TORKEDO-32792 format. One record per residue (C-alpha): residue in three letters; z, y, x. Coordinates in Angstrom, 1 decimal. Example, Ala and Ser with C-alpha at 12.3 -4.5 7.8 and 13.67 -1.06 7.14 Angstrom:
2
ALA	7.8	-4.5	12.3
SER	7.1	-1.1	13.7
// end
This chain:
421
MET	15.5	-11.7	32.1
GLN	18.8	-11.1	30.2
CYS	19.1	-9.8	26.8
ARG	19.4	-6.0	26.7
LEU	21.8	-6.2	23.7
CYS	24.2	-9.0	24.5
ASP	23.4	-10.0	28.2
SER	22.5	-13.5	27.4
ASP	20.3	-15.4	29.6
ARG	19.2	-17.8	26.8
ILE	15.8	-16.2	26.3
LEU	12.9	-18.2	24.4
SER	9.2	-17.3	24.8
VAL	7.8	-16.5	21.4
LEU	4.3	-14.9	22.1
ASP	2.5	-14.4	25.4
LEU	-0.2	-11.7	25.0
GLY	-1.4	-12.0	28.6
ALA	-1.5	-8.8	30.8
SER	-2.6	-5.4	29.6
PRO	-2.1	-1.6	30.6
PRO	0.3	0.6	28.7
SER	-1.3	1.1	25.3
GLN	-0.8	5.0	25.5
SER	-2.5	5.3	29.0
LEU	-5.7	6.6	28.1
LEU	-8.2	7.0	30.8
PRO	-10.1	10.3	31.6
ALA	-13.7	9.8	32.7
GLU	-12.9	10.5	36.3
ALA	-10.4	7.5	36.4
LEU	-12.9	4.8	35.4
ASP	-13.6	3.7	39.0
ALA	-10.0	3.7	40.0
PRO	-7.6	0.6	39.7
GLU	-5.8	0.3	36.4
PRO	-2.3	-1.2	36.5
THR	-1.5	-3.9	34.0
TYR	1.7	-5.6	33.0
PRO	2.7	-8.9	31.3
LEU	3.0	-8.4	27.5
HIS	5.3	-11.3	26.6
LEU	7.5	-11.3	23.5
ARG	10.9	-13.2	23.8
LEU	13.9	-14.0	21.6
CYS	17.4	-13.9	22.6
GLU	18.8	-17.2	21.3
SER	22.4	-15.7	21.2
CYS	21.9	-12.5	19.1
LEU	18.3	-13.2	17.6
LEU	16.9	-9.8	19.2
LEU	13.1	-9.9	19.7
GLN	12.3	-8.0	22.9
ILE	9.9	-7.6	25.8
PRO	11.0	-7.0	29.4
ALA	11.3	-3.2	30.4
LEU	8.4	-3.1	32.8
ILE	7.5	0.6	32.4
THR	9.9	3.5	32.0
SER	10.3	5.9	29.1
GLU	9.4	8.8	31.5
ASP	6.1	7.0	32.3
THR	5.0	7.0	28.6
PHE	6.7	9.9	26.9
THR	6.8	12.9	29.3
GLU	3.1	13.6	28.3
TYR	2.3	11.9	25.0
ALA	-1.0	11.3	23.1
TYR	0.4	10.8	19.7
PHE	1.0	13.7	17.2
SER	2.4	12.7	13.9
SER	0.8	15.4	12.1
TYR	-2.7	13.9	12.4
SER	-1.6	11.3	9.7
ASP	-1.7	13.0	6.3
SER	0.1	10.0	4.7
TRP	2.8	10.1	7.3
VAL	3.4	13.8	6.8
GLU	3.8	13.2	3.1
HIS	6.2	10.4	3.9
ALA	8.2	12.7	5.9
LYS	8.3	15.2	3.1
SER	9.3	12.7	0.5
TYR	12.1	11.5	2.8
VAL	13.5	15.1	3.4
ASP	13.5	15.8	-0.4
GLU	15.3	12.6	-1.3
THR	17.8	12.8	1.7
ALA	18.6	16.4	1.0
ARG	19.6	15.4	-2.5
ARG	21.3	12.2	-1.5
LEU	23.6	13.8	1.1
ARG	23.7	17.2	-0.5
LEU	22.5	18.9	2.6
GLY	22.4	22.8	2.5
GLN	22.8	25.9	4.6
ARG	26.1	24.7	6.1
SER	24.7	21.3	7.1
PHE	23.2	20.4	10.5
VAL	20.5	18.0	11.0
VAL	19.2	16.6	14.3
GLU	16.0	14.6	14.7
VAL	15.6	12.5	17.8
ALA	12.0	11.8	19.0
SER	11.0	14.8	16.7
ASN	7.4	14.7	17.8
ASP	5.4	17.8	16.7
GLY	7.8	19.0	14.0
TYR	6.1	16.9	11.2
LEU	9.5	16.2	9.6
LEU	11.9	19.0	10.6
LYS	9.4	21.6	9.2
HIS	10.2	20.3	5.7
VAL	14.0	20.5	6.7
GLN	13.6	24.1	7.7
ALA	11.7	25.0	4.4
LYS	14.8	24.0	2.5
GLY	16.9	26.5	4.6
ILE	18.8	23.5	6.4
PRO	19.8	24.3	10.0
CYS	18.1	21.7	12.3
LEU	17.3	20.8	15.8
GLY	14.6	18.4	17.3
ILE	15.1	16.5	20.6
GLU	11.7	15.5	22.0
PRO	10.9	14.1	25.4
SER	7.2	14.8	25.4
VAL	6.5	18.3	26.9
ASN	3.1	18.7	25.1
VAL	4.3	17.4	21.8
GLY	7.5	19.4	21.8
ALA	5.5	22.7	22.5
ALA	3.5	22.0	19.3
ALA	6.8	21.8	17.3
ARG	8.0	25.1	18.8
GLU	4.6	26.7	17.9
LEU	5.5	25.7	14.3
GLY	8.9	27.5	14.7
VAL	10.8	24.2	14.7
PRO	13.7	24.4	17.3
THR	13.2	21.7	19.8
ARG	14.8	20.5	23.0
THR	12.6	18.8	25.7
ALA	14.8	16.0	26.6
PHE	15.5	12.1	26.5
LEU	18.5	11.4	24.5
ASP	21.3	9.9	26.5
GLU	25.1	10.2	26.1
GLU	25.1	13.3	28.4
GLU	22.4	15.0	26.5
ALA	24.3	14.1	23.1
ALA	27.3	15.7	24.5
SER	25.4	18.8	25.4
VAL	23.9	19.3	21.9
ARG	27.2	18.6	20.3
ALA	28.9	21.2	22.5
GLU	26.2	24.0	21.7
HIS	25.5	23.2	18.0
GLY	28.5	21.2	16.7
PRO	28.2	17.7	15.3
ALA	25.4	16.7	13.1
ASP	25.9	15.7	9.4
LEU	22.6	13.7	9.6
VAL	20.8	12.3	12.6
ILE	17.3	11.0	12.1
ALA	15.7	8.5	14.5
ASN	12.4	7.5	13.0
ASN	10.2	5.1	15.0
VAL	12.1	5.5	18.3
TYR	14.8	2.8	18.2
ALA	12.2	0.3	19.4
HIS	11.2	2.6	22.3
ILE	14.5	2.5	24.1
PRO	15.1	0.2	27.1
ASN	18.8	1.1	27.3
LEU	19.7	0.2	23.8
ARG	23.4	0.3	24.0
GLU	23.6	3.8	25.7
PHE	21.1	5.1	23.4
THR	23.0	3.9	20.3
ARG	26.3	5.4	21.7
ALA	24.3	8.6	22.2
LEU	23.3	8.7	18.5
ARG	26.9	8.2	17.6
GLY	27.9	11.1	19.9
LEU	25.6	13.4	18.0
MET	27.3	12.7	14.6
CYS	30.3	14.1	12.9
ASP	32.9	11.5	11.9
ASP	31.8	11.3	8.3
GLY	28.1	11.8	9.3
TRP	25.0	9.7	8.5
LEU	22.3	8.1	10.6
SER	18.9	7.3	9.4
ILE	16.7	5.0	11.3
GLU	13.0	3.9	10.4
VAL	11.6	1.0	12.5
HIS	8.9	-1.7	12.0
TYR	10.3	-4.8	10.3
ALA	10.4	-7.9	12.6
LEU	10.0	-10.0	9.3
ASN	6.6	-8.6	8.7
LEU	5.7	-8.9	12.4
VAL	6.5	-12.7	12.3
ALA	5.4	-13.6	8.7
PHE	2.0	-11.7	8.8
GLY	1.1	-12.0	12.5
GLN	1.2	-8.3	13.2
PHE	1.0	-8.9	16.8
ASP	-0.7	-5.5	17.5
THR	2.7	-3.9	17.0
ILE	3.7	-5.4	20.2
TYR	3.1	-3.1	23.2
HIS	4.9	-2.0	26.3
GLU	6.5	1.0	24.7
HIS	8.1	-1.1	22.1
PHE	11.0	-2.8	23.9
GLN	12.6	-4.5	20.8
TYR	11.7	-5.6	17.3
TYR	14.4	-5.6	14.7
THR	15.5	-7.7	11.7
VAL	18.3	-6.3	9.5
PHE	20.5	-8.9	11.3
SER	19.8	-7.8	14.8
ALA	19.9	-4.1	13.8
MET	23.4	-4.5	12.5
LEU	24.5	-6.1	15.9
ALA	22.8	-3.3	17.8
LEU	24.4	-0.4	15.8
ALA	27.7	-2.1	16.1
GLU	27.5	-1.6	19.9
GLY	27.7	2.1	19.3
GLY	30.6	2.1	16.8
LEU	28.2	2.4	13.8
THR	28.2	0.3	10.6
LEU	25.0	-0.5	8.6
VAL	25.7	0.5	5.0
ASP	22.3	0.4	3.3
VAL	18.7	-0.5	4.0
GLU	15.4	0.4	2.3
MET	12.1	-1.6	2.5
LEU	9.2	0.7	3.3
SER	5.4	0.2	3.3
THR	4.8	2.3	6.4
HIS	3.5	0.8	9.6
GLY	2.7	-2.6	7.9
GLY	6.2	-2.8	6.7
SER	9.2	-1.0	7.9
ILE	12.9	-0.8	7.2
ARG	15.0	2.3	6.8
LEU	18.5	1.8	8.1
TRP	21.4	4.0	6.9
ALA	24.5	3.8	9.1
ARG	27.8	5.7	9.5
PRO	30.7	5.7	12.0
GLU	33.0	2.8	11.6
GLY	35.8	5.0	10.1
ALA	33.6	6.5	7.3
ALA	31.5	3.3	6.5
ARG	32.0	1.7	3.1
ARG	31.1	-1.9	2.2
PRO	27.4	-2.6	2.8
SER	25.1	-2.2	-0.2
GLU	23.7	-5.0	-2.2
ARG	20.3	-4.3	-0.6
VAL	21.8	-5.2	2.8
THR	23.0	-8.5	1.4
GLU	19.7	-9.1	-0.1
ALA	17.7	-8.3	3.0
LEU	19.8	-10.7	5.1
CYS	19.2	-13.5	2.5
VAL	15.4	-12.9	2.6
GLU	15.5	-13.2	6.4
ARG	17.6	-16.3	6.3
ALA	15.1	-17.9	3.8
ALA	12.3	-16.9	6.2
GLY	14.0	-18.8	9.0
LEU	14.6	-15.6	11.0
HIS	18.3	-16.4	11.4
ASP	17.4	-19.3	13.5
VAL	15.3	-19.8	16.5
ASP	12.8	-22.1	14.8
GLY	11.6	-19.3	12.4
TYR	9.9	-17.2	15.2
VAL	7.6	-19.8	16.7
GLN	5.1	-19.5	13.8
LEU	3.9	-16.1	15.2
ARG	1.8	-17.8	18.0
GLY	-0.3	-19.8	15.7
ARG	-1.0	-16.8	13.4
THR	-1.8	-14.5	16.2
GLU	-4.3	-16.9	17.7
ALA	-5.9	-17.4	14.3
ILE	-6.5	-13.6	13.8
ARG	-8.0	-13.4	17.3
HIS	-10.6	-16.2	16.7
GLU	-11.5	-14.8	13.2
PHE	-12.0	-11.2	14.4
LEU	-14.1	-12.3	17.5
THR	-16.2	-14.5	15.4
PHE	-17.0	-11.6	13.2
LEU	-17.9	-9.3	16.0
LEU	-20.1	-11.9	17.7
GLU	-21.9	-12.4	14.4
CYS	-22.5	-8.7	14.1
LYS	-23.9	-8.7	17.7
ARG	-26.2	-11.6	16.9
ASN	-27.5	-9.8	13.8
ARG	-28.1	-6.6	15.8
LYS	-25.5	-4.5	13.7
ARG	-24.1	-1.3	15.2
VAL	-20.3	-1.6	15.3
VAL	-17.9	1.2	16.2
ALA	-14.2	1.7	15.5
TYR	-12.0	4.4	13.9
GLY	-8.7	5.3	15.6
ALA	-7.3	4.9	19.0
PRO	-3.7	4.0	18.2
ALA	-1.3	2.1	20.5
LYS	-1.5	-1.0	18.2
GLY	-5.3	-1.0	18.5
ASN	-5.2	-1.2	22.3
THR	-3.0	-4.3	22.0
LEU	-5.6	-5.8	19.7
LEU	-8.6	-4.9	21.8
ASN	-7.1	-6.2	25.0
TYR	-5.7	-9.4	23.7
CYS	-9.0	-10.2	22.2
GLY	-11.0	-9.1	25.2
ILE	-13.2	-6.7	23.2
HIS	-15.1	-4.0	25.2
SER	-18.0	-1.6	24.5
ASP	-20.5	-4.5	24.1
LEU	-18.9	-5.4	20.9
ILE	-17.5	-2.1	19.7
GLU	-19.7	0.8	21.0
TYR	-17.0	3.5	20.7
THR	-14.1	4.6	18.7
VAL	-13.1	8.1	17.1
ASP	-9.9	9.7	16.5
ARG	-8.7	12.9	14.8
ASN	-6.5	13.7	17.8
PRO	-8.6	16.2	20.0
TYR	-6.3	15.3	22.9
LYS	-8.0	11.8	23.1
HIS	-11.6	13.0	22.9
GLY	-13.6	12.3	26.1
CYS	-11.0	9.6	27.2
PHE	-11.5	5.9	27.2
THR	-9.1	3.1	25.7
PRO	-6.9	1.6	28.4
GLY	-8.1	-1.8	29.8
THR	-11.1	-2.2	27.5
ARG	-12.5	1.3	28.4
ILE	-14.1	2.0	25.1
PRO	-15.1	5.7	24.8
ILE	-13.2	8.0	22.3
HIS	-15.1	10.7	20.2
ASP	-14.6	13.1	17.6
PRO	-14.9	11.5	14.1
ALA	-17.9	13.5	13.4
ARG	-19.9	11.1	15.5
ILE	-19.7	8.4	12.8
ASP	-21.5	10.7	10.3
VAL	-24.3	11.3	13.0
ASP	-24.9	7.8	14.0
LYS	-24.3	6.1	10.6
PRO	-23.3	2.7	12.2
ASP	-23.5	-0.6	10.2
VAL	-19.7	-1.5	10.6
VAL	-16.6	0.7	11.2
VAL	-13.6	-1.4	12.3
VAL	-10.4	0.6	11.5
LEU	-7.8	0.0	14.1
PRO	-4.8	1.7	12.3
TRP	-5.1	-0.9	9.6
ASN	-1.6	0.2	8.3
LEU	-3.1	3.4	6.9
GLU	-5.6	1.5	4.8
SER	-5.3	3.4	1.6
GLU	-5.5	6.8	3.4
LEU	-8.5	6.0	5.6
THR	-10.4	4.0	3.1
ALA	-10.3	7.2	0.9
GLN	-11.3	9.4	4.0
LEU	-14.1	7.1	5.2
SER	-15.5	6.2	1.6
HIS	-18.7	8.1	2.5
VAL	-19.7	5.3	4.9
ALA	-21.0	3.5	1.8
GLU	-23.6	6.3	1.5
TRP	-25.8	4.7	4.2
GLY	-24.6	1.2	3.4
GLY	-22.0	1.0	6.0
GLN	-19.1	-1.6	5.9
LEU	-15.5	-0.6	6.6
VAL	-13.6	-3.5	8.1
TYR	-9.9	-4.0	8.6
PRO	-8.9	-6.7	11.2
LEU	-5.3	-7.2	9.8
PRO	-3.3	-8.5	8.2
THR	-6.4	-10.7	7.4
LEU	-10.0	-9.6	8.2
HIS	-11.5	-8.0	5.2
SER	-13.8	-5.3	4.0
ALA	-12.8	-2.3	2.0
ASP	-14.4	-1.7	-1.5
LEU	-15.8	1.6	-0.7
HIS	-17.6	2.0	-4.0
ALA	-14.1	2.0	-5.7
THR	-13.1	5.1	-3.7
GLN	-16.4	6.8	-3.6
PRO	-16.0	10.4	-5.1
SER	-18.5	11.8	-7.4
ARG	-21.0	14.4	-6.3
GLU	-19.3	17.0	-8.5
ALA	-15.9	16.2	-6.9
GLU	-17.6	16.6	-3.3
THR	-18.7	19.9	-4.2
LEU	-15.3	21.1	-5.3
ARG	-13.6	19.8	-2.1
// end
C-alpha cells in the first residue's frame, strides 16, 4: 500500500478491525442465502504525511450510485445545516448575485435553505435515488461524481462558484488529489471552500472506531487536511470545532492567491493536536487498546442481558453501527432487531450480522427491556425522541464513547405536553 496523498510506502498499522462487508450494503431478504463479500477493514497511518487511511478496496460507484442514507431523516442534522447557511450567508455576504455549489448534496437538506434565501445554487450528487429526492424538493441537482472534468463542465455551464460546500464527503474519496483539484476547479479565484469532516483527534482520543468503514478512505487531523488541500492549490485559513458526528472540524480554505494568514483557531488546533501526540507516529497507537476495551465492555453487557432474559433491540441502522456490530460479532441472538426512520431500509438486514431492520413503531409495540442506540452521536436528539421507553421501564443504552444509559426521566415530557404535540 502507498499513501494516497504523498505516495510514501512508509505505512504503519494502527487498527485492524478484521474483515466485514461494506457498511451500506444492506441485504434484502432474498439475498440472505447468497454469499456476502467481505473486505479487510484495516486502518493505517502514513509515517511521512500522517494521513490516516484504509486501502481503497471498494469503489465510490459500488457505494454511492444507489445510496441508503438520506440526510433529512435526522432533525438535528437539518437544523445544523440551516444554522450553517444562515451564518455563512452573513459571513460571506452571499446574495442573489452569488453562486453556491454543494458537492455530495444528498437529498437537498442544506441547499433548500440556500434557495430559501434567494441565492442561486447547484447540488452535485452521485446517488441516483437521493438526487431524485432533492429534485422533488425543487433543488437543482446534477447526478454525477465530482472529478476535474465534471468541475470544468459545471463551471462552463454555470460560472465559477463563490462558495463550494463539501460536507462529509472529503473522507469518501479514494482519488484524493484529483478530487481536491476538482473542488478548486469549481471556485472563482477569490472564492471559499467549506468542508466538514469527522475529526481524527476524536477518533483516536475517544476510541471512535465505528467511524471507520470502507466508504471512509481517510481520516483527517487539521495538519493532514492542510497538506491535502495544498495538493489542489488551496490554503486553509480557518477551522471550527463542531459537535456533529462525535466531533468534527469545519475547514475553511481559499485559493492560494486569495488566502490570508491562517486564523488563530488554526494555530490553536495544531497546538492541541501536537499536545495529543498526533504530529508523531506514537500518538496513534493508543487507538487499539481503547477499541478493544469498548468491545469487551459492550459484549459483557449484552451477554449479561441475555443471561437475565432481557429483550434487547437497537435503534438505527447507520454505517457506523455496522462497523460496531461486525467488529464485536453481534448477531440477532444478542440484538433481536433494529429500527430506522428511513423506510428505504425497512425489510432489509444489516450487512454481515444480518439483523432485521423494521419501522420504529415496532419498539412501541414490543416494549423491549433495552434499546441500544447505534447512532450514538445523536444522543441528545434521540434521547428526547425515545424518552417514552421509560413508560414501560425500558433502558436506553449508548455503546460509545463509553457504555452508558440515558436518564430518560430527565427528558420525559408531561402528559399535558404530550397532548399538545
